[in-house]
N, C-alpha and C positions, 0 to 999 in steps of 0.2 A: 899880241898887241893889246895894250890896255885901253879900255873904253872909257869915255868921259862918264862922270857920275850921272848926268842927266840922261845920257843914252842908256846907261844901265837901268835907271828907273823906268824909262819909257819901255825898255825891253821887258822888264818885269811886268809892267802893266799890260803890255800886249800879250804876254803869256797868260796872265790871269784872265783876260777877257776872251781868250781863245778857248777856254774850257767850256763844255756844254753846261746848260743851265738845268738839266734833269738827269735822273738815273733810273735804271730798270727797277730797283728796289724801292724807289721813292713812291709813296702812295699817290695815286691820281688825285688831282685837285689841290695838291700842295702848292702854295704861293712862295716863290723865291724872289727876294729883292737883292739886287747886286749894285753896289756903289763902288766906284773906283776913286782912288786918292792919288793925286800926283804929288809926290814928295821930291823936293829938290833943294839944293843949296846954291843959291846964286853965288857967283864969284864975289867974294868979299861980303856977302850978306849972310844972314842967319838961315837955317834950314826952313824951308817953306813947304806947307801942305795945301794942295788945292783939290777939294772933293768935286766929283762929278755929280750931276743930278742922278738920283736912284733909278735903276732899271728893274721893273717888276715882271716876273715870269711865272705862269701857272702850269703845273705838271699835268699833262694829259694821260688818259688810260692807255696802257700798252699790254696786248695779249702775247704772251710768250710761253711755250711749253717745252718740257724736257722729258724724254722717255729713255730710260736706261735699262739694260745695257744696250749700247749701240752695236750695230753689226751690219755687215754687207754680205752678199752672196759669196764674195771671195774670202771674207773674214767674218763668219757668223759670230754674233755676241753670245749665243747659247747653242750647244750641240747635244743631241740625244740619240743614242743608238738603241733601236727597238727591234723586236722580232715581230713578224706579221701577227696582227691581232692585238698587239700591246698598245698602250697609250702613254702619253707624257703630259706633264704640266709645265708650261713656260712661265717664268717668273719675271715680272717687270715692275719698275717704279715710275709713276707719272708725277711730274712736279710742275706747278704753275709758277713759272719764273717771271711772270708779268707783275704789274703793280696794282692789279685790281682782281676781284673775284671773277672767275670765268668758268665756262663749261667746256670740258674737253670731250669732243666726239671721238670714239674709239672704234676701230675696225681692224680686222686681220686680213692681210692680202697674201695670196700664194704667188710667189714669184714665178715668172714664166720659165725659169731654169729648173723648176721642180720636175721630178720624174713620176710623181703620182700626186693625186689630190687627197690629202688627209681628210678625216671626218671630224665632226663636232665643231672645233674652233670657237667655242663659246668663251666669252670674257666674263670673269667674276672678280669682284673686289675681295681681296684677302683681308677681311675685317680684323682678324686676330693675328695676322702676320705669321701664321704657322706654315705657310707654303702649301696648304692643302685646301681644296674646295670642300668646305664643310656644309652639312645640311643647313639650309636657310640662306646660303650665299648664292642668291639667284644671279642669272646671267645679266650683264649690263652692256649698254652701248655708249654711255656717256657718264662722265664724272664731273661734279661741281666742285671746284677747287678755289679756296681762298688764295690770295697772293702769297707766294712762297710755300704753299702747302704741298706736301708729297703724300701720295697714297700708293699702296701695293695692289697690283692686279695680277691675275692668273689667267692663262689661256689653256684651255683643255684641248688636247689633240688625240684623236683616235685613228687607228689604222685598220685596214682590212687584211684578210688572209692572203689576198692576191697582191698586195702592195709590195713593191721592191724599190730600192734606190733612195735618193734624197728628195726631201721636200723643204723649200725655203719659205718660211713664214715671217711676215713683217707686221708688227703691231704699229699702226699709224694713229697718231693723236693729232687732231686739228681743232683750232679755236672755233668756238661757236659764234662769237660776236666780234665786231670790229667797230669801236666807237670813235677811234682816233683818226679814222680815214686812212690809216696805214694798213697794208695787207696783213690778214690774220696769219699767224704762224702755224706751220705743220711740221711735226717731227716724224719723219718716215725713214730713218736710217737705223732701224731696229731689227734687223734680220736674224732669225734663229734657224738652225738646221735640225731636221728630224730625219735620221737615216734608218731605213728598214732593211735589214740584211736577210740572207737566206735562212729559213728556220732549221733547227736541228731535227733529226729523226731518232728518237731515243727508244732503245729496246732493252729488255732485261731477260736473261735466262738464268735458270737455277737448276743445279744438278746435285745428286747425291752419288758419290763414288766410293764404294759400290752402292747400287740401289737396293740390294738385298744383302742383309748381314745377319749374323747370328746374334742372339742375346749377349750383351756385354761387349760387343765389338765396336770399333770406331768406323765412322764414315766421314769422308771429306765433303763439305758443303762448299759449292762454288757458285757465286753470284756474279754474273758478267753483264755490265752495262755498256752499251755501244751507242755512239752517235753516228748513224749512217746517213745523216743529212749533210747539207753544204754549209751550214752555219753553226757557230758555237752556241752552246746552250746556256741558259741561266744556271744558277747553282743547282747541283744534283745531289740528292740524298738517296742512298740505297739502304733499306732497313730489312732486317729479318727478326721477327718476334719469335722467341723460343718458349714463351710461357703460355702458348695456346693449349687448349684441352688435349689436342692430339700429340703435342710435342713436349709437354711439361715434364714427362718422366725421362726425357733425354738430358744428358749432362754435357755442358760446354767443356771442352778440353782446354785447360788453362794454357795461355801463351801460344795458342795454335793459330790465332788470327793473323792474316797477312793481306796487305793491300798493294796492288800495283796500278800504275796509271795516275798517281798523284792523289792528293787529298789526305784526310785524316780518318782514323778509326775511333769510334766512341762506343761506350758500353753503358748498359742500364740494368739496374737490379730490379726495377719495377715496371719497365716499359714506358716510363714517363720522364724520369730525370736521367740526364746523360752525363757521362764523365769520360775524360780522355784516358783514364787509367782503368784497368780491368776491375770490375765489381765482383762481389760475391753475394748471391750467385749472379751469373750472367743470364738475365732473362730476355735480353734483346741486344743486338749488335747492329751498328750501322757504319757506313762510309760516307763522308761528305767531301765534295769538291766544289770550288767556286764556279767552275765551268768545265764542260766536257766539249773539247773542240771537235770540229768536223772530222770524222774518222777516228776519234778518240775512243779508247777502251779503258774501262775501270773494272778491275777484278778484285773481289773480296772473297777470301777463302778462310775457312776455319773448320775445326773437327768437332764432332759430337759423338758421345758414347751412348749406345743403345741400352735400354733397360735390361735387367738381367733375366726377367721372367715374362713380362707382358709382350706377347708377340702379335703380329698383324701388320697391316699396311696403314701408314700414316701419311697425311698430306700436309705440307708446309708451304706457305706462300711468301715469296720475297716481294718487296715493294720498292718501286722507284718513283720519286716525287721530284718535279722540277717545274717551278712556276705553275702553270695550269696543266702540266703534263702528269698523268698518273698511269703507271704501268704495273701490273701484277704478274708474277711468274710463279705458278704452282709447280711443285715437284713432289713425287711420292717416294717414300722410303719404306721398305718391307723388312720387318724383323722376323726371322724364321730360323728354324734349325736346318740342318743339312740332311734332308730325308733321302732315303733310298729304299726301294722295295724290289722283290724278285718273285716271279711266278713261273713255275715249271712243273715237270713230272714229279710224282710223289718222291719225297726224300731227296730231290735234286732241284730245288727251286731256281738256282742260278744256271741250270742247264749246262753244267760243266762236262767236258772241257770246252765245248764249242761256244757256249754262251747264248745270248739273246737271239732267238729265231734261227738258231743253227739246227742241224739234224738232232742234236741232243735236246732241243726244246720242242720236239715234235713226237707225239705218240700216235701209233698206227695200229688199227685192227683190220685183219684181213676180211672178216665176214660179219655181217649183221643182218637182222631180219627187218623188213619194212614194217614200220609202225610198232617195232619192238624196242624198248629202251636199252641203250648201251651206255655204260658208265666208264669214265676214265678217272683214275685217282690223281690228285694234284696236291702240291704244297705251295703255300704262299709264305714269304718271309719278310720281316721288317729288318732291313740292313741299316737303318738310320740310327741316330743317337737319341731319339725321343720316341715315346709311345705314339702309335699312329693308328688312325681309323682307315682301314683299307677296304675299298669297295671292289667286288669281283663282278664283272659283267661278261656275257657271252653272246656271240652272234654267229649265225651260219653264213659262211662265205661262199661255199660251193654246195649245190644241192638244196633241199628244203627240209626243214624239220623244226623241232622245238628244243629248247635248252632249259634245264632246271638244275639246281644244286642240292646235294644231299650230304649228310655226314657219311663217313666210311661205312657205317652200319646200315645205311639206307634211310635214316631219318631225314625227312625233308627239311631244308633250310629255308626260313622265311626270306622272301625277297622284298626289297633289294638286299642282296647278300653283302652285309657289312661285317667285317671282323673288327670289333671295337677294341680300342686301347691295346693293340698288339705291341708288346714290350720290345725294346731294341733286341735284335737278333732272334726273337721268338718266331715260331712257325705255327701254321694252322693247316691241317690236312682236310681234304674234302673231295667229293666226287662231282664231276661235271657229267651230267647224263643227257643223252640225246635220243629223241625219237625221230627216226628218219621217215618223213612222209613222201618224199620224192627224191630219187637218186639223180645225181648230176648226169647230164647227157654230153658233157664236154669231153675232150680228149685228154684231160689232165690226169686220167687214171685214178681218180678219186671220186667215189660216189658221194662222199660228204666231207667237207672241210669246215672246221669250226675254229674260231679265234676267241680266246679268253683274254680279258684285259684286267689288270689290277691297277687301281687308281688310289693315290695317296691323298689323305686330307691335309698333309703338310706340304704339298707341292712337289713331291718327288716325281720324276719322270715316270710315265706309264710303263708297265712291263707286260709283255704278251707271251702267250704260248699257244701251240697249235695241236688240235686233235683231228685225226683223219680216219675214215673208214674206206677201205678199198672196194669191197663188193657188198651190195645190198640186195638180198633176195626177198620176194614176197613172203610174208609170215603166214605159213600154212599150218603151223603147229598149234594144236588146241588141246592141251591136257584137260580132262573132264573128271570132276570128282563128285561123288554123291554119297549120301549116308542113309541108313535105314530109318533114321528119325526125321528125315527131310530137313526142313528149316524150323521145326517146332521146338518146343521145350523138352528138355530131358531132366531127369531127376538125379540127385546125387546117388552114386553107386551104379548107375545104369551103364550097360555096355553098348557102344555105338559101333556098328559095322560099316566101314567105309569101302567104297569101290573106286579104284583108280583106273581110268581108261586113257590110253595114249596111243595115237596113230601117227606114224611118220608120213605126213602128207607132202613132204618135200620131194623134189625130183632126185635127191641124192641120199645115200645111206647115211645114217648117224652112227658113229663109232664111239666106243667108250661111253655109252649111254648111262646116265645116273638119274634115278628117280629118288627124290628125297622128300620125306613127309615129317616135318617138325611136329612134335607133340607138346611143345612147351608154349602153346598159345591159348591156355586156359586163363582168361582175363578175369581178375577179381576187381569189381567195381565198388566205388563208394556210393553214398546215397544220391549224389549228383550225377552219377553215371560216368565218373572219371576212373580210369584204370589206376589202381593203387599198387598192384603187383600182378605178376603172372605166375601161374603154376603149370604143371604138366599133366596131360592125360596119362593114365597108366597103360603101358603096353600089355596087350593080351596075346595076340598072335598075328602073323603075316604069312602069306603064301609065297611061292616061287622065289624063295631065298631071301625075302626081306628080313633084315635083322636090325636091332637097335645099334645106333652109333651115337653115344651121348644121349641127347634129347631127341634125336631124329631116328626114323626108321628108313633104311636105305636099301634100294635095289640097284644092282649093277649088271649091265648087259654089254657084251663085247660089240654087238652090231645089231642094228634094227634096219632092215631093208625098207626101201620106199614102199608105202602102202601097207606095211606090216603093223599090226595092232597088238598092244599089251593090255591085258585086263588083270588087275591085281586087287587083292583083298587085304584089308587091315582091320583088326579089332582093337578098340581101346576103351578103357573104362573111365568114367567120370569119378574121381575120388569121392568116397562117401562123406568126407569132411568138407566138400565144396559148399560154400555158403550160397544161399539164394541170391539171385542177382548176378551171378557169375556168367561168363559168356565163353563158350568153346568155339574158337575160330580155327578151322583146319584147312590148310592149303598144301598141295604138294607141287614140287618144281621138277622140271626136266632140263638137263644140260648134256652137252656132248662136246667132243673135240671140235665139231663144226659150229656149234652154238654154245660158246663158253658161258654166256650169261644165262643164268637159270630162267626158264619160262614158267611162270606160275599158272596153276590151274585156277578155276573158279573157287572162291572160298565157300565152305560149308559152315554155316554159323548156327549154333544151337544155344539158346539161353538155358540157364540152369535155374529151376525153381521147383520146389516141392508143392504140388498142387493142393495137398491137404492143408497148406498154410493159408488158403483163401477160403473163408467160410461165409455162409449166408444163413441167417436165422430170420424166419418170417413169423410174426405174431399178429393177432387181431383182437380188437376190443369193441363192443362186449362180445362175450362168447355166445349168448343167446339173443337173437334179434327177431323182430317182426317185420312184416312187409312195410316198406317206407322208412324203416330205420336206417341209420347210417353206421357203417362199420369203418373203424379206423385201422388201417393196416400199417404195420411197422416192419421195415427191413433193416436188419443190423448186419452190416458188411464189415468184416475184420480181416486185416492183413496180419496173420500170426507170425510171419517171418521176422527174424531178428535182424536181417541184413538186406533183404530184397525189397525194393519199392515196386509198387504197381502203378500202371498208367492206364488211363481210359477204362475204368471199371464201368460196366453196364449191368443194370438189373432189369430183367425182362419178366413181365407178368402178363399172361394171357387171361384177361378177365373172363370167367365163365358166364354163361347165360344166367341172369338173375341178379347181376351186379351192374350198376350204372356208375361210372366214374364221376365224381364231383369236380367240375372244372375249378381250377385255381386252388385246389386243396393240397397239392404236393409241397413238401418241404424237404430240404437237405440240411441236416444239422440245424434245423430251426429256421433256415432262410428259404424263401419261396423258390421253387424250381418248376420248370415246365417239362413234362415228358414228351418224347417223340411217340406219336400215335399212328399205328397202321392197323386199320380195322379195329379189333378188340385187343391188339397187342400194344402194351405200354412199356416204353423203355426209358429208364432214368439213367443219366450219365453222371459219374463221379469223376472229377478231374484227375484224381490220383490218391493213393494211400501210401504213406511212408511206412517203414517197418514198424509193426506194433500199433498202427493207427486203426481207428474205427470210424465208420460213417453211418449215420442213421437217416433213413428215408421214410417218410410217412405220407399217406394219402387217404382220402375218404371215398367210400363207395356206398350207394344207396341200394338197399335190397328191394327187388321187385318180385311180384308173385311168381315169376318164372324160376325162382330159386328152389322151389319145392320145400322139403322138410329140412334139408341141410345143404350147405354149400361149401365146397372145398376150393381153395384158391392156392395155386402153386406158382413159385417163381424160382429163377436161377440167376446166378451172377457169373459174368465172364470178365476177365481182365487181361491186359496186355503187359507182359514183362519180357524185356529183351527181345522184342519183336515176335514173341510167341504168345499163344493164347492159353489161358487157364480157365477151366469151367468148374463150377461147384455143382454138386448134386442138387436136384430140386428141393426146395423147402416149402412146406404146405401149412396152411392155417385152415381149420375146420370150424364152421359156425353152425349152430343149431337154429332152425327157423321156427318161431311160434306163429302159426298161421293166423291167430287172432290179430286183427288190426289194432284193437284197443283192449285194454284190460278192464276188469270189472269196475275199478275205481278211478279210472283215468279217462280223460277226453281231450280232444284237440279243438281249438276255436280258431276259425279262419274267417276271412271276409275281405271286402273291398271298401276303399274310400274313394269316391269319384264324383265329378260334376255330372249330375244327371241331366244331360242335354235335353232329352225328350220327356223328362219328369215322369217316368213310368215306375220309378222306384227299383228298377232292376238294372244291373250293370250290363250294358250292351257293348261288347267289344267293337271297336272301330267307330262307334258313335259317341259314347260317353268318354269323358277325359279323366284318366286316373290321376290321383293326387299322391305325389311322392313325399316321403318324410312327414306324413300326417301321424300324429301321436295318438294311439289308442291306449287307454288306462283302465286296468282292472281295479275293482274295489280293494283288492288286497295290496295294490301298489305296483304290480307288474306292468311294464310298459312295452309296447311294440311299435316300431316305426314301419310305415308302408314302404315297399320297394318301388322301383320305377314303374311297375304295372299297377300300383295302388294297392298291393296285397299286404295283409298282416297275418301273423300266425302266432298263437299261444300254444305251446306243447305241454302235455302231461298235467292237465288241470283235473282237480277233483270233481267227480260227477256230482251235480246238484245245481242249485240256483246260484247265479253269479250276476253281478252288476258291472257294467263297463260304460265308458264315456269317451267320446272323441274330444280331445283337448281343443277348444275353440281358438286358442292362441297359435295352434300349429297349422291352421288352414285359413284361407282368405275368404272363402264363400260361407254362406249361412247353411245350417242343416235344414233339410226338408223334413217336415213333421210326418212321421209314419205311425201306424197304430202301436208298434212295439215300444215307442218312447214314452208312453203313458203321459203325454202332454208335455214332456220335457225333451225338445229336439236335441239330438246329439247324445242322448242317454239311452241305455238299453238294460232290461232285466230279462235274462234268459235262463232256461234250464239246460245245463250242459250234460250231454251224454254222447259217447262215441265221438263222431265228427259233427260239430255244430258250426253253422255259418251265420254271421251277422254282418250286413253291409251298412255303410253310412253314405246315403245319397246326399249330395250338396246341391243347393240351388245354383243353376248356371247363371252366368252374366246375361245382360239383356241381349247381347249380340254374340256372335262367334268371336272367340279370342284366339289370336295367333301369337305364339311365343316367338320373339325375335332375338332373345338373348338369354342364355342360361349360364351363369358363371358363379364361381365360388371364391371368396376371399378368405384366406386362412392367415391368422396372426398369432404368433406364440412368443413367449418370453420365459427366460429362466434366470433366477437369481441364486447366488451361492447359498446352499443350505435350504432352498425352497424347491417345492415340486414345480414342474413346468405348468404354465397357464396358457390356455389356448382359446381362441374365439374364431368360429367359422361363420361366415355370412354367405348364404347362397342367395343370389339375386336372379329373379326371373322377370323379364320385361315382355309384356303382352301388348298387342295392338287390338283395340276393341273395334266394334262396328261403327262407333262414332268417329267421323273423320277427324284426324289430328289428335285423338285421345289415346293415351297410353296408361296401362296399369302396371305397377311394380309390386312384386311380392318379395319380401326379405325374410329368409328363415335364419334366425339367430341361434347358434348352438355354442354353449359355453361349457367347457370341461370342468370348471370350478366357479365358485362365486367370484365375480369381478367387481371392483369398486371404481366409482367415478368413470363410467363408460361413456364415451362420446362416439357416436356413429354419424357420419355424414355421407349421404348418397346424392352427389351433386346433380342438379337438373341440367339439361342441355342449355347452351346460351340462348336466351330469349324465350325459354319455356315458362309456363304459368302453372303453379300448383293449384289443383282444383279440389282435392280431397285428401285428407290424411296429412302425415308429416314425413318429410324426407331427412330431417335432422332429429336424432334421438339422443336423449340424455338419461342415464340411469345412475342413481346414487349407488345402487347395488344391482347388478345383473346376476340373477340366480343361475346356478348351473342347470343345464337342460336345454330345451328348444322352445322357441316361440316364433310366431309369424306376425309380420307387420306388412300392411299394404298401404299404398297411396296412389293417386292419379295425377296426371298433368296433361296439359295441352301443349302441342308444339307443331308449328307449320313446316318444319324443315324435312329433309330427306330422312326416312326411317333409320338409315344407317347411322345418321348423326344423333339419334335419340339414345344411343348406348353410352353410358358412363360407368365408371367403377367406383364403388364405395370405399371409404377410408374409416379406420377405427383406431381408437386408443383407449387406454385405461390407466388408472393410478395403481402403483405398486403398494 
């Protein structure tokens, strides 16, 4: 049906006025004017328009928010699958769909349908839109948005190890203001789901098959990763690095890698960069899979070739990495040869035909003596394909005893017994020797059972062999040997008569008895006492049927009853050509059918040395002496032998009456030596004399009036060579005695220098104080220093008038004037004749003086091409009667002129110098001696008053 035109216009107007006067995107405050126009055409008239009055509308503020993506518990807008302990980041956009700027308050709600409560749930604005919470993007709870503005936000979610199931998280945005009176909008249909499944349990094992290979052989490497948990894993990578120090000489076998259980294999030439194709070389290999499901197994295998020479055990570690899971799997591969060794009876190391520990691998002796060594011969063999170091050990299994190893000729083998570098198939023979100390009391019918073990250095299985002794009797056999020279020295060409005595002390007879005396034990030694060769004594004769057999003299008897004794005689000569220093060692042995192992006698040992080759010559000087004179004696000891050394040479001198030994006068080859003194017997020791060597001993003795008109002094020398003693005939020196004490034209001058405490001018021992190192000078220039007792002595002066003086620089005190000084204290003019005595009394200090320190500083220097220069400073510290006062005396002794001398004798801390100087400076300090004194006061402990001087000079 057609509508009238007016109706149509009215209808259009009605439709126009029915539209709202505002929109969400129209800014608030916008004024909208709306005017309606009625247009119509009256019937018969022109078209007419009638406007209505304008209607004004102002747009009010509207808050509207939109959060995307939307979601519900039934249909989450976002879903994340995590493992326990992992985290997720939810991504949202928040839009202000209102028409004015507003603040959107944000919060995250955990829906009640959740099976666990996740952690964190902090909200962050994603300023750069990278979908990651960056440093500086702090947590927010509200956003200020302009109309139509959209901003990205992130919600951080964390889970704990115990979380399982689903958690539903809803980001709710709510308007902060409402100015229009309309309710503020809230967008709360933005549910995301975080699912935490069961975690995986990842393991990794690594094996080498075989784990022990020969050089150059292959081994199969197997790495097996398993997920024994209930959940699938994140991506898994299994890696094996082959370029480690221990594995870098192994070679990857090309095209040998295989992977089962899914994933891909990758190779690396440097352990860093990876390729799907095999590299050259293969320094690392790995397998990768996106996930290993629960119960899943990933197996990577490949082959390696061992180095051709370098053997040993290597360790390689496989690695499994998945997310935060890290598992290492070590495995060892041993590169070795195929060793094999055998140990058994002599010439049958493999104990054939029975083999290891069979009856063929067991040696048995019926009889042995207690505490008597029994030896079993053995052979060890290297059955392997490489040289081997084989160690032989032994232990007593039954009974008690000791074990040692020897060569077949009896030479001891140093233990531990190791046969080094035994070549493939090579053998080594030896003896295992046992001394039974106690027989077994068990019923095993074995008095002793021993087990020998051979051990390979290359890993071969140990090999054993057994030695047994059935009966062990007490050792009652004791062969005894003696010689007419005893244990002393014998000379070349000398005949020695030996006596051999043997008694059958056993309870049973000995049959087929053999006594054997080897004569080839004449040992020739070098200068160090080492045997360089052996010679033989020369057979002279033997009684009771003894006859030479080779180098031995042998007696044979069919039977020796219990208790029966044999006494045999043997004469042998030391060859005339035997050099000094040789040693004759003679032993005889006894054996029988019942005692097959020879029982040795005691050894008789005689060193060989021609006693005439030790000489002592004694001389004396001067030949004519007077009472009080000194005789210098000289001993010249010579080893004239060309081959034999001497040890512990002693020179013995019994000084006759009339000689007094001068202490400290002995020298050996110019070096000081101290003799051993017993009464008037003096013994000097010389450590040793090599062949052809000479030693010189000197000493001094003073002649006393008991000497008479002449004195004879004798000495002798003894020496040890090869444990035997050599003695020289006595050697004497004769000296004539002139009874005159002084000659016609000679005199001696003696005297004392002392502090005359009682000022009587006479030296009173025990009262007066002697002055040591005081210098007395004769007019002719001769000088004498006083000893510790204050004594001086000038010898052999011409008879007549002489002048002498006490050097004032050598003493600290002043001379006391006496009539003999002619008004010049410290000087004397005397007539010398025979023995003349002149004393120098010195004025004592005001009080008694006690010396509390006496020390000497010695300083020396040597420059290339120049003689040694030395300075000696003797310091004496005295305590005077004055409380707190000390006196110091310095005696300066220079061996040569010294330039630029500086001497400092420091005072104790806090001391006051009261007299003299303690710091001395000399442009030139002349050689000789001088004395310097000074005084100081100090209130401290006397022990602290002691200081040490220092000295220096210019070269």
